[in-house]
C-alpha positions in Angstrom: 11.4 -10.3 15.9 7.9 -9.8 17.1 4.8 -11.7 17.9 4.6 -15.1 16.2 7.8 -14.6 14.4 6.6 -11.3 12.7 9.2 -8.7 12.0 7.6 -5.4 12.8 10.4 -3.6 11.0 9.8 -5.7 7.9 6.1 -4.9 8.1 6.8 -1.2 8.4 9.3 -1.3 5.5 6.7 -3.2 3.3 4.1 -0.6 4.1 6.4 2.3 3.2 7.6 0.6 0.0 4.0 -0.2 -1.0 2.9 3.4 -0.3 5.9 4.8 -2.4 5.1 2.4 -5.2 1.5 3.6 -5.2 2.6 7.3 -5.2 4.9 6.7 -8.2 2.3 4.6 -10.0 -0.5 7.1 -9.7 1.9 10.0 -10.4 2.9 8.5 -13.7 -0.6 7.5 -14.7 -2.5 10.5 -13.3 -3.1 12.2 -16.6 -4.6 9.1 -18.3 -6.6 8.3 -15.2 -8.1 11.8 -15.1 -8.8 11.8 -18.8 -10.7 8.5 -18.4 -12.6 9.9 -15.5 -13.4 13.1 -17.5 -11.9 15.5 -14.9 -9.0 17.9 -14.6 -6.4 18.6 -11.9 -8.1 21.9 -11.2 -11.5 20.2 -10.6 -9.9 17.8 -8.2 -8.1 20.5 -6.3 -11.4 22.6 -6.2 -13.2 19.5 -4.8 -10.8 19.2 -1.9 -8.7 16.3 -3.2 -5.3 15.2 -1.8 -5.9 16.1 1.8 -3.4 14.8 4.4 -6.1 12.6 5.9 -6.5 10.6 2.7 -2.7 10.0 2.6 -2.7 9.0 6.3 -5.6 6.6 5.9 -3.9 5.1 2.8 -0.7 4.5 4.7 -2.6 2.9 7.6 -4.3 0.6 5.2 -1.0 -0.4 3.7 0.4 -1.0 7.2 -2.6 -3.2 8.0 -2.3 -5.2 4.7 1.4 -5.8 5.3 0.7 -7.0 8.9 -2.0 -9.4 7.8 0.0 -10.8 4.9 3.0 -11.3 7.2 0.7 -13.0 9.7 -0.7 -15.4 7.1 2.8 -16.2 5.8 4.0 -16.8 9.3 1.2 -19.2 10.1 1.8 -21.2 6.9 5.3 -22.1 8.1 8.7 -21.7 6.5 8.5 -24.9 4.6 5.2 -24.0 2.9 6.3 -20.5 1.7 8.0 -21.2 -1.6 7.8 -19.7 -5.0 6.0 -22.8 -6.3 3.3 -22.6 -3.6 2.9 -18.9 -4.2 
């Protein structure tokens, strides 16, 4: 348990799962996305795409979003967090 009832382990797991979901999602849909954009994988590689910095920033953004969402849910209170209220 962490600050204000937040589970930092839960936040980290949520960020990792979200990052993995995004990787799978864009892996499956990469060809239609590039076709709609009018580009090719070679053009993206030539332009310096997929650098480790992009992946690191994406993961940090996922971590921040999971932390903020956990904080909002924590401040609502357990009795307010229901499927119906969602």
